[in-house]
A tleap script that builds the chain and sets N, CA, C and O, in Angstrom:
source leaprc.protein.ff14SB
mol = sequence {
  NGLN VAL GLN LEU VAL GLU SER GLY GLY GLY
  LEU VAL GLN PRO GLY GLY SER LEU ARG LEU
  SER CYS ALA ALA SER GLY THR ILE PHE SER
  ILE TYR ASP MET GLY TRP TYR ARG GLN ALA
  PRO GLY LYS GLN ARG ASP LEU VAL ALA ARG
  ILE ILE PHE SER ASP GLY SER THR ASN TYR
  ALA ASN SER VAL LYS GLY ARG PHE THR ILE
  SER ARG ASP ASN ALA LYS ASP THR LEU TYR
  LEU GLN MET ASN SER LEU LYS PRO GLU ASP
  THR ALA VAL TYR TYR CYS ASP ALA ARG THR
  PRO TRP HIE ASN TYR TRP GLY GLN GLY THR
  GLN VAL THR VAL SER CSER
}
set mol.1.N position { 130.965 42.190 152.668 }
set mol.1.CA position { 131.022 43.617 152.164 }
set mol.1.C position { 130.188 44.236 153.430 }
set mol.1.O position { 129.158 43.700 153.840 }
set mol.2.N position { 130.707 45.345 153.966 }
set mol.2.CA position { 129.905 46.486 154.556 }
set mol.2.C position { 129.856 47.626 153.927 }
set mol.2.O position { 130.941 48.072 153.555 }
set mol.3.N position { 128.645 48.403 153.633 }
set mol.3.CA position { 128.623 49.821 153.221 }
set mol.3.C position { 128.512 50.976 154.336 }
set mol.3.O position { 127.694 50.871 155.250 }
set mol.4.N position { 129.174 51.831 154.245 }
set mol.4.CA position { 128.698 53.044 155.414 }
set mol.4.C position { 128.665 54.253 154.576 }
set mol.4.O position { 129.491 54.601 153.732 }
set mol.5.N position { 127.517 54.870 154.963 }
set mol.5.CA position { 127.004 56.194 154.207 }
set mol.5.C position { 126.848 57.201 155.524 }
set mol.5.O position { 126.035 57.004 156.426 }
set mol.6.N position { 127.663 58.177 155.472 }
set mol.6.CA position { 127.853 59.170 156.603 }
set mol.6.C position { 126.832 60.698 155.954 }
set mol.6.O position { 126.722 61.040 154.776 }
set mol.7.N position { 126.264 61.308 157.076 }
set mol.7.CA position { 125.508 62.275 156.656 }
set mol.7.C position { 125.334 63.354 157.728 }
set mol.7.O position { 125.623 62.901 158.835 }
set mol.8.N position { 124.957 64.624 157.754 }
set mol.8.CA position { 124.878 65.497 158.878 }
set mol.8.C position { 125.822 66.472 159.107 }
set mol.8.O position { 125.834 67.192 160.105 }
set mol.9.N position { 126.763 66.516 158.031 }
set mol.9.CA position { 127.782 67.518 158.328 }
set mol.9.C position { 127.350 68.839 157.593 }
set mol.9.O position { 126.319 68.833 156.921 }
set mol.10.N position { 128.220 70.121 157.723 }
set mol.10.CA position { 127.866 71.259 157.258 }
set mol.10.C position { 128.326 72.185 157.938 }
set mol.10.O position { 129.246 71.772 158.644 }
set mol.11.N position { 128.059 73.591 158.105 }
set mol.11.CA position { 128.679 74.907 158.328 }
set mol.11.C position { 127.881 75.058 159.410 }
set mol.11.O position { 126.658 74.950 159.325 }
set mol.12.N position { 128.655 75.383 160.787 }
set mol.12.CA position { 128.076 75.691 161.891 }
set mol.12.C position { 128.855 76.616 162.618 }
set mol.12.O position { 130.078 76.618 162.481 }
set mol.13.N position { 128.159 77.569 163.537 }
set mol.13.CA position { 128.893 78.752 164.284 }
set mol.13.C position { 129.713 77.809 165.445 }
set mol.13.O position { 129.488 76.686 165.895 }
set mol.14.N position { 130.872 78.913 165.730 }
set mol.14.CA position { 131.490 78.040 167.060 }
set mol.14.C position { 130.264 77.957 168.365 }
set mol.14.O position { 129.291 78.709 168.409 }
set mol.15.N position { 130.463 77.240 169.038 }
set mol.15.CA position { 129.429 77.019 170.197 }
set mol.15.C position { 128.333 76.249 169.747 }
set mol.15.O position { 127.598 75.814 170.633 }
set mol.16.N position { 128.033 75.959 168.484 }
set mol.16.CA position { 126.845 75.297 167.755 }
set mol.16.C position { 126.953 73.681 167.936 }
set mol.16.O position { 127.890 73.145 168.528 }
set mol.17.N position { 126.027 73.085 167.432 }
set mol.17.CA position { 125.931 71.633 167.527 }
set mol.17.C position { 125.408 71.090 166.273 }
set mol.17.O position { 124.610 71.678 165.543 }
set mol.18.N position { 125.957 69.814 166.049 }
set mol.18.CA position { 125.542 68.921 164.993 }
set mol.18.C position { 125.602 67.473 165.311 }
set mol.18.O position { 126.338 66.954 166.151 }
set mol.19.N position { 124.656 66.822 164.465 }
set mol.19.CA position { 124.644 65.242 164.675 }
set mol.19.C position { 124.951 64.581 163.569 }
set mol.19.O position { 124.204 64.703 162.599 }
set mol.20.N position { 126.017 63.817 163.498 }
set mol.20.CA position { 126.418 63.068 162.086 }
set mol.20.C position { 125.817 61.426 162.390 }
set mol.20.O position { 125.805 60.831 163.467 }
set mol.21.N position { 125.352 60.963 161.088 }
set mol.21.CA position { 124.777 59.793 161.295 }
set mol.21.C position { 125.711 59.083 160.295 }
set mol.21.O position { 126.460 59.705 159.542 }
set mol.22.N position { 125.620 57.768 160.335 }
set mol.22.CA position { 126.598 56.897 159.643 }
set mol.22.C position { 125.747 55.206 159.369 }
set mol.22.O position { 125.890 54.180 160.034 }
set mol.23.N position { 124.964 55.422 158.282 }
set mol.23.CA position { 124.124 54.296 158.047 }
set mol.23.C position { 124.929 53.167 157.338 }
set mol.23.O position { 125.692 53.247 156.375 }
set mol.24.N position { 124.499 51.958 158.176 }
set mol.24.CA position { 125.557 50.547 157.923 }
set mol.24.C position { 124.445 49.561 157.032 }
set mol.24.O position { 123.258 49.428 157.331 }
set mol.25.N position { 125.033 49.007 156.041 }
set mol.25.CA position { 124.262 47.861 155.379 }
set mol.25.C position { 125.293 46.935 154.926 }
set mol.25.O position { 126.485 47.235 154.990 }
set mol.26.N position { 124.832 45.705 154.423 }
set mol.26.CA position { 125.827 44.558 154.188 }
set mol.26.C position { 125.725 43.578 155.086 }
set mol.26.O position { 124.674 43.310 155.668 }
set mol.27.N position { 126.916 42.924 155.272 }
set mol.27.CA position { 126.932 42.055 156.303 }
set mol.27.C position { 127.569 42.422 157.711 }
set mol.27.O position { 128.618 42.128 158.285 }
set mol.28.N position { 126.396 43.242 158.022 }
set mol.28.CA position { 126.540 44.288 159.551 }
set mol.28.C position { 126.844 43.301 160.595 }
set mol.28.O position { 127.573 43.685 161.509 }
set mol.29.N position { 126.354 41.948 160.616 }
set mol.29.CA position { 126.461 40.826 161.675 }
set mol.29.C position { 128.091 40.723 162.044 }
set mol.29.O position { 128.536 40.264 163.096 }
set mol.30.N position { 128.699 41.140 161.181 }
set mol.30.CA position { 130.129 40.826 161.490 }
set mol.30.C position { 131.016 41.939 161.975 }
set mol.30.O position { 132.240 41.865 162.087 }
set mol.31.N position { 130.188 43.080 162.277 }
set mol.31.CA position { 130.824 44.199 162.915 }
set mol.31.C position { 131.034 44.023 164.281 }
set mol.31.O position { 130.103 43.599 164.965 }
set mol.32.N position { 132.143 44.290 164.799 }
set mol.32.CA position { 132.395 44.009 166.324 }
set mol.32.C position { 132.679 45.603 166.951 }
set mol.32.O position { 132.624 45.675 168.179 }
set mol.33.N position { 132.920 46.636 166.343 }
set mol.33.CA position { 133.037 48.046 166.775 }
set mol.33.C position { 132.818 48.904 165.603 }
set mol.33.O position { 132.791 48.517 164.435 }
set mol.34.N position { 132.664 50.103 166.026 }
set mol.34.CA position { 132.590 51.231 165.055 }
set mol.34.C position { 132.923 52.603 165.719 }
set mol.34.O position { 132.613 52.926 166.865 }
set mol.35.N position { 133.626 53.381 164.784 }
set mol.35.CA position { 134.016 54.850 165.296 }
set mol.35.C position { 133.957 55.788 164.324 }
set mol.35.O position { 133.619 55.595 163.156 }
set mol.36.N position { 134.328 56.922 164.880 }
set mol.36.CA position { 134.499 58.093 164.165 }
set mol.36.C position { 135.995 58.821 164.149 }
set mol.36.O position { 136.700 58.995 165.143 }
set mol.37.N position { 136.252 59.132 163.035 }
set mol.37.CA position { 137.340 59.688 162.779 }
set mol.37.C position { 137.241 61.155 162.171 }
set mol.37.O position { 136.145 61.574 161.799 }
set mol.38.N position { 138.431 61.962 162.068 }
set mol.38.CA position { 138.384 63.035 161.537 }
set mol.38.C position { 139.706 63.326 160.586 }
set mol.38.O position { 140.755 62.689 160.685 }
set mol.39.N position { 139.502 64.260 159.771 }
set mol.39.CA position { 140.869 64.523 158.972 }
set mol.39.C position { 140.751 66.031 158.505 }
set mol.39.O position { 139.936 66.445 157.680 }
set mol.40.N position { 141.817 66.870 159.252 }
set mol.40.CA position { 141.903 68.343 158.491 }
set mol.40.C position { 142.716 68.313 157.784 }
set mol.40.O position { 143.644 67.511 157.889 }
set mol.41.N position { 142.588 69.397 156.612 }
set mol.41.CA position { 143.653 69.632 155.722 }
set mol.41.C position { 145.058 69.689 156.176 }
set mol.41.O position { 145.499 70.516 156.975 }
set mol.42.N position { 145.697 68.781 155.627 }
set mol.42.CA position { 147.064 68.655 155.684 }
set mol.42.C position { 147.631 67.616 157.247 }
set mol.42.O position { 148.745 67.443 157.742 }
set mol.43.N position { 146.426 67.175 157.574 }
set mol.43.CA position { 147.000 66.418 158.865 }
set mol.43.C position { 146.383 64.893 158.726 }
set mol.43.O position { 145.565 64.566 157.866 }
set mol.44.N position { 146.859 64.140 159.602 }
set mol.44.CA position { 146.693 62.790 159.373 }
set mol.44.C position { 145.338 62.436 160.038 }
set mol.44.O position { 144.921 63.250 160.861 }
set mol.45.N position { 144.591 61.322 159.790 }
set mol.45.CA position { 143.171 61.317 159.981 }
set mol.45.C position { 143.450 60.424 161.742 }
set mol.45.O position { 144.160 59.466 162.050 }
set mol.46.N position { 142.585 61.238 162.495 }
set mol.46.CA position { 142.799 60.844 163.961 }
set mol.46.C position { 141.339 60.255 164.397 }
set mol.46.O position { 140.210 60.434 163.941 }
set mol.47.N position { 141.837 59.497 165.447 }
set mol.47.CA position { 140.261 58.823 166.017 }
set mol.47.C position { 139.642 59.990 166.965 }
set mol.47.O position { 140.248 60.824 167.637 }
set mol.48.N position { 138.208 59.783 166.805 }
set mol.48.CA position { 137.423 60.975 167.635 }
set mol.48.C position { 136.660 60.038 168.655 }
set mol.48.O position { 136.827 60.348 169.834 }
set mol.49.N position { 135.917 59.034 168.426 }
set mol.49.CA position { 135.119 58.145 169.629 }
set mol.49.C position { 134.994 56.638 168.569 }
set mol.49.O position { 135.023 56.477 167.349 }
set mol.50.N position { 134.869 55.856 169.552 }
set mol.50.CA position { 134.487 54.563 169.145 }
set mol.50.C position { 133.840 53.902 170.195 }
set mol.50.O position { 133.984 54.290 171.354 }
set mol.51.N position { 133.146 52.947 169.903 }
set mol.51.CA position { 132.142 52.013 170.640 }
set mol.51.C position { 132.366 50.590 170.327 }
set mol.51.O position { 132.616 50.132 169.212 }
set mol.52.N position { 132.274 50.082 171.197 }
set mol.52.CA position { 132.445 48.506 171.242 }
set mol.52.C position { 130.991 47.843 171.368 }
set mol.52.O position { 130.139 48.254 172.155 }
set mol.53.N position { 130.801 46.669 170.415 }
set mol.53.CA position { 129.410 46.681 170.517 }
set mol.53.C position { 129.265 45.517 171.668 }
set mol.53.O position { 128.166 45.363 172.200 }
set mol.54.N position { 130.306 44.758 172.021 }
set mol.54.CA position { 129.831 43.488 172.818 }
set mol.54.C position { 129.581 44.057 174.273 }
set mol.54.O position { 129.046 43.308 175.091 }
set mol.55.N position { 129.915 45.258 174.616 }
set mol.55.CA position { 129.706 45.844 176.057 }
set mol.55.C position { 129.183 47.314 175.838 }
set mol.55.O position { 128.876 47.870 176.893 }
set mol.56.N position { 129.054 47.891 174.957 }
set mol.56.CA position { 128.637 49.330 174.915 }
set mol.56.C position { 129.682 50.157 175.172 }
set mol.56.O position { 129.517 51.361 174.975 }
set mol.57.N position { 130.853 49.705 175.624 }
set mol.57.CA position { 131.794 50.540 176.023 }
set mol.57.C position { 132.370 51.653 175.012 }
set mol.57.O position { 132.446 51.373 173.816 }
set mol.58.N position { 132.717 52.732 175.419 }
set mol.58.CA position { 133.009 54.001 174.647 }
set mol.58.C position { 134.616 54.582 174.684 }
set mol.58.O position { 135.407 54.115 175.504 }
set mol.59.N position { 134.889 55.299 174.032 }
set mol.59.CA position { 136.287 55.880 174.055 }
set mol.59.C position { 136.399 57.237 173.279 }
set mol.59.O position { 135.959 57.297 172.131 }
set mol.60.N position { 136.896 58.176 173.790 }
set mol.60.CA position { 137.050 59.371 173.069 }
set mol.60.C position { 138.338 60.192 173.243 }
set mol.60.O position { 139.034 60.250 174.257 }
set mol.61.N position { 138.532 60.832 172.036 }
set mol.61.CA position { 139.849 61.500 172.004 }
set mol.61.C position { 139.829 62.685 173.237 }
set mol.61.O position { 138.771 63.235 173.542 }
set mol.62.N position { 140.924 62.964 173.807 }
set mol.62.CA position { 140.819 63.846 174.950 }
set mol.62.C position { 140.638 65.280 174.426 }
set mol.62.O position { 140.539 66.152 175.290 }
set mol.63.N position { 140.580 65.650 173.134 }
set mol.63.CA position { 139.799 67.013 172.727 }
set mol.63.C position { 138.427 67.098 172.647 }
set mol.63.O position { 137.852 68.187 172.623 }
set mol.64.N position { 137.770 65.884 172.597 }
set mol.64.CA position { 136.502 66.054 172.416 }
set mol.64.C position { 135.541 65.643 173.780 }
set mol.64.O position { 134.358 65.947 173.927 }
set mol.65.N position { 136.229 65.016 174.544 }
set mol.65.CA position { 135.319 64.619 175.903 }
set mol.65.C position { 134.739 65.596 176.612 }
set mol.65.O position { 135.325 66.583 177.056 }
set mol.66.N position { 133.547 65.333 176.736 }
set mol.66.CA position { 132.552 66.255 177.500 }
set mol.66.C position { 131.553 66.871 176.269 }
set mol.66.O position { 130.402 67.268 176.450 }
set mol.67.N position { 132.104 66.857 175.284 }
set mol.67.CA position { 131.353 67.811 173.843 }
set mol.67.C position { 130.646 66.938 172.971 }
set mol.67.O position { 129.504 67.101 172.540 }
set mol.68.N position { 131.570 65.822 172.710 }
set mol.68.CA position { 130.929 64.587 171.685 }
set mol.68.C position { 130.223 63.522 172.252 }
set mol.68.O position { 130.469 63.265 173.431 }
set mol.69.N position { 129.396 62.850 171.656 }
set mol.69.CA position { 128.922 61.604 172.435 }
set mol.69.C position { 128.419 60.809 171.255 }
set mol.69.O position { 127.496 61.091 170.490 }
set mol.70.N position { 129.258 59.700 171.267 }
set mol.70.CA position { 129.036 58.369 169.959 }
set mol.70.C position { 127.693 57.606 170.789 }
set mol.70.O position { 127.430 57.591 171.991 }
set mol.71.N position { 126.962 56.977 169.588 }
set mol.71.CA position { 125.952 56.072 169.998 }
set mol.71.C position { 125.439 55.281 168.940 }
set mol.71.O position { 125.853 55.546 167.811 }
set mol.72.N position { 124.638 54.384 169.077 }
set mol.72.CA position { 124.315 53.587 168.158 }
set mol.72.C position { 122.541 53.279 168.266 }
set mol.72.O position { 121.883 53.274 169.306 }
set mol.73.N position { 122.088 53.060 167.009 }
set mol.73.CA position { 120.972 52.509 166.989 }
set mol.73.C position { 120.610 51.114 166.380 }
set mol.73.O position { 120.503 51.028 165.157 }
set mol.74.N position { 120.450 50.207 167.039 }
set mol.74.CA position { 120.459 48.863 166.463 }
set mol.74.C position { 119.490 48.632 165.473 }
set mol.74.O position { 119.704 48.122 164.373 }
set mol.75.N position { 118.250 49.092 165.976 }
set mol.75.CA position { 117.067 48.941 165.144 }
set mol.75.C position { 117.356 49.655 163.577 }
set mol.75.O position { 116.637 49.260 162.658 }
set mol.76.N position { 118.202 50.495 163.344 }
set mol.76.CA position { 118.351 51.384 162.131 }
set mol.76.C position { 119.665 51.385 161.634 }
set mol.76.O position { 120.080 52.133 160.748 }
set mol.77.N position { 120.512 50.249 162.420 }
set mol.77.CA position { 121.900 50.063 162.037 }
set mol.77.C position { 122.540 51.538 161.709 }
set mol.77.O position { 123.100 51.819 160.649 }
set mol.78.N position { 122.386 52.256 162.607 }
set mol.78.CA position { 122.949 53.646 162.620 }
set mol.78.C position { 123.856 53.950 163.588 }
set mol.78.O position { 123.624 53.666 164.763 }
set mol.79.N position { 125.153 54.650 163.145 }
set mol.79.CA position { 125.904 54.894 164.216 }
set mol.79.C position { 125.895 56.721 164.393 }
set mol.79.O position { 125.907 57.494 163.435 }
set mol.80.N position { 125.877 57.026 165.476 }
set mol.80.CA position { 125.711 58.813 165.117 }
set mol.80.C position { 126.960 59.350 166.171 }
set mol.80.O position { 127.577 58.677 166.996 }
set mol.81.N position { 127.084 60.600 165.888 }
set mol.81.CA position { 128.137 61.571 166.769 }
set mol.81.C position { 127.319 62.845 167.058 }
set mol.81.O position { 127.019 63.692 166.217 }
set mol.82.N position { 126.985 62.861 168.433 }
set mol.82.CA position { 126.360 64.218 168.688 }
set mol.82.C position { 127.660 65.237 168.981 }
set mol.82.O position { 128.444 64.745 169.792 }
set mol.83.N position { 127.906 66.092 168.656 }
set mol.83.CA position { 128.821 67.156 168.656 }
set mol.83.C position { 128.257 68.604 169.282 }
set mol.83.O position { 127.596 69.358 168.568 }
set mol.84.N position { 128.480 68.836 170.267 }
set mol.84.CA position { 128.109 69.962 171.154 }
set mol.84.C position { 129.110 70.981 171.247 }
set mol.84.O position { 130.249 70.599 170.981 }
set mol.85.N position { 128.957 72.241 171.573 }
set mol.85.CA position { 130.042 73.374 171.980 }
set mol.85.C position { 131.424 73.221 170.900 }
set mol.85.O position { 132.608 73.181 171.234 }
set mol.86.N position { 130.845 73.151 169.514 }
set mol.86.CA position { 131.783 72.914 168.428 }
set mol.86.C position { 132.833 74.031 168.543 }
set mol.86.O position { 132.499 75.000 169.225 }
set mol.87.N position { 133.938 74.039 168.031 }
set mol.87.CA position { 135.193 74.739 168.063 }
set mol.87.C position { 135.580 74.988 166.630 }
set mol.87.O position { 135.314 74.085 165.837 }
set mol.88.N position { 136.188 76.110 166.162 }
set mol.88.CA position { 136.814 76.311 164.911 }
set mol.88.C position { 138.041 74.901 164.699 }
set mol.88.O position { 138.198 74.449 163.565 }
set mol.89.N position { 138.662 74.443 165.626 }
set mol.89.CA position { 139.536 73.348 165.397 }
set mol.89.C position { 138.922 71.966 165.478 }
set mol.89.O position { 139.652 70.986 165.629 }
set mol.90.N position { 137.461 71.840 165.372 }
set mol.90.CA position { 136.612 70.658 165.176 }
set mol.90.C position { 136.382 70.532 163.675 }
set mol.90.O position { 135.867 69.497 163.254 }
set mol.91.N position { 136.785 71.682 162.686 }
set mol.91.CA position { 136.768 71.685 161.392 }
set mol.91.C position { 137.496 70.446 160.794 }
set mol.91.O position { 138.668 70.329 161.150 }
set mol.92.N position { 136.978 69.446 159.899 }
set mol.92.CA position { 137.336 68.465 159.301 }
set mol.92.C position { 136.343 67.766 158.521 }
set mol.92.O position { 135.137 68.012 158.509 }
set mol.93.N position { 137.064 66.709 157.750 }
set mol.93.CA position { 136.013 65.821 157.283 }
set mol.93.C position { 136.022 64.727 158.315 }
set mol.93.O position { 137.073 64.320 158.809 }
set mol.94.N position { 134.805 64.244 158.643 }
set mol.94.CA position { 134.664 63.170 159.467 }
set mol.94.C position { 134.122 61.745 158.921 }
set mol.94.O position { 133.104 61.721 158.229 }
set mol.95.N position { 134.729 60.716 159.203 }
set mol.95.CA position { 134.541 59.382 158.650 }
set mol.95.C position { 134.283 58.670 159.696 }
set mol.95.O position { 134.801 58.841 160.799 }
set mol.96.N position { 133.180 57.536 159.311 }
set mol.96.CA position { 133.033 56.622 160.288 }
set mol.96.C position { 133.790 55.132 159.625 }
set mol.96.O position { 134.026 54.952 158.430 }
set mol.97.N position { 134.052 54.259 160.636 }
set mol.97.CA position { 134.494 52.990 160.170 }
set mol.97.C position { 133.965 51.800 160.881 }
set mol.97.O position { 133.632 51.900 162.062 }
set mol.98.N position { 133.884 50.879 160.349 }
set mol.98.CA position { 133.200 49.593 161.065 }
set mol.98.C position { 134.388 48.439 160.890 }
set mol.98.O position { 134.860 48.173 159.785 }
set mol.99.N position { 134.789 47.823 162.053 }
set mol.99.CA position { 135.474 46.800 162.199 }
set mol.99.C position { 134.932 45.442 162.058 }
set mol.99.O position { 133.839 45.317 162.611 }
set mol.100.N position { 135.380 44.391 161.478 }
set mol.100.CA position { 135.108 43.098 161.327 }
set mol.100.C position { 136.383 42.258 161.463 }
set mol.100.O position { 137.487 42.759 161.253 }
set mol.101.N position { 136.224 41.006 161.807 }
set mol.101.CA position { 137.439 40.166 161.968 }
set mol.101.C position { 138.300 40.128 160.791 }
set mol.101.O position { 139.427 39.647 160.913 }
set mol.102.N position { 137.881 40.604 159.599 }
set mol.102.CA position { 138.471 40.457 158.305 }
set mol.102.C position { 138.781 41.784 157.768 }
set mol.102.O position { 139.730 41.876 156.989 }
set mol.103.N position { 138.155 42.744 158.059 }
set mol.103.CA position { 138.373 44.101 157.135 }
set mol.103.C position { 138.109 45.164 157.884 }
set mol.103.O position { 137.375 44.918 158.841 }
set mol.104.N position { 138.464 46.269 157.770 }
set mol.104.CA position { 137.983 47.580 158.263 }
set mol.104.C position { 137.527 48.249 157.229 }
set mol.104.O position { 138.175 48.424 156.197 }
set mol.105.N position { 136.161 48.746 157.474 }
set mol.105.CA position { 135.528 49.368 156.172 }
set mol.105.C position { 135.447 51.011 156.540 }
set mol.105.O position { 135.356 51.418 157.698 }
set mol.106.N position { 135.491 51.811 155.456 }
set mol.106.CA position { 135.376 53.334 155.665 }
set mol.106.C position { 134.263 53.741 155.069 }
set mol.106.O position { 133.826 53.049 154.150 }
set mol.107.N position { 133.540 54.997 155.477 }
set mol.107.CA position { 132.344 55.639 154.500 }
set mol.107.C position { 133.116 56.718 153.822 }
set mol.107.O position { 134.335 56.802 153.964 }
set mol.108.N position { 132.453 57.515 153.113 }
set mol.108.CA position { 133.136 58.596 151.929 }
set mol.108.C position { 133.629 59.777 153.032 }
set mol.108.O position { 134.615 60.465 152.771 }
set mol.109.N position { 133.090 59.906 153.922 }
set mol.109.CA position { 133.370 61.233 154.906 }
set mol.109.C position { 132.213 62.194 154.537 }
set mol.109.O position { 131.565 62.172 153.490 }
set mol.110.N position { 132.068 63.040 155.580 }
set mol.110.CA position { 131.058 64.118 155.639 }
set mol.110.C position { 131.915 65.551 156.084 }
set mol.110.O position { 132.592 65.498 157.110 }
set mol.111.N position { 131.881 66.497 155.495 }
set mol.111.CA position { 132.655 67.832 155.992 }
set mol.111.C position { 131.749 68.679 156.850 }
set mol.111.O position { 130.552 68.892 156.655 }
set mol.112.N position { 132.573 69.167 157.915 }
set mol.112.CA position { 132.280 69.587 159.059 }
set mol.112.C position { 133.013 70.925 159.278 }
set mol.112.O position { 134.184 70.790 159.633 }
set mol.113.N position { 132.599 72.096 159.150 }
set mol.113.CA position { 133.077 73.402 159.082 }
set mol.113.C position { 132.647 74.275 160.458 }
set mol.113.O position { 131.438 74.487 160.539 }
set mol.114.N position { 133.235 74.651 161.227 }
set mol.114.CA position { 133.125 75.578 162.293 }
set mol.114.C position { 133.747 76.830 162.212 }
set mol.114.O position { 134.936 77.032 162.459 }
set mol.115.N position { 132.875 77.721 161.840 }
set mol.115.CA position { 133.161 79.104 161.475 }
set mol.115.C position { 132.120 80.226 161.714 }
set mol.115.O position { 130.900 80.073 161.651 }
set mol.116.N position { 132.696 81.237 161.962 }
set mol.116.CA position { 131.661 82.470 162.178 }
set mol.116.C position { 131.566 83.318 160.894 }
set mol.116.O position { 130.829 84.303 160.858 }
savepdb mol mol.pdb
quit
């Protein structure tokens, strides 16, 4: 079992920044990649960014390239999403996920609202 707890969401003005955190616990040795997804009201959950543990490679949704950065701190078992130049269309609930060979785990989500 893997447990994921997100934090760092909140209300921010357009152009501002936030850093989301996702703390992992449990059988974390089995995780081979992690990612951030987001879901706006009435819309599907979409991939924002992902990091592959084996080689550290990353990929991003086109809408966030150049503004968001995914990273991980192995010592803290924590995944981060640095979000800069935020736009109103970035407003959503953000979820982290962790993939193992047997299961895909999700956190409970953290709300990000970009509004003036």
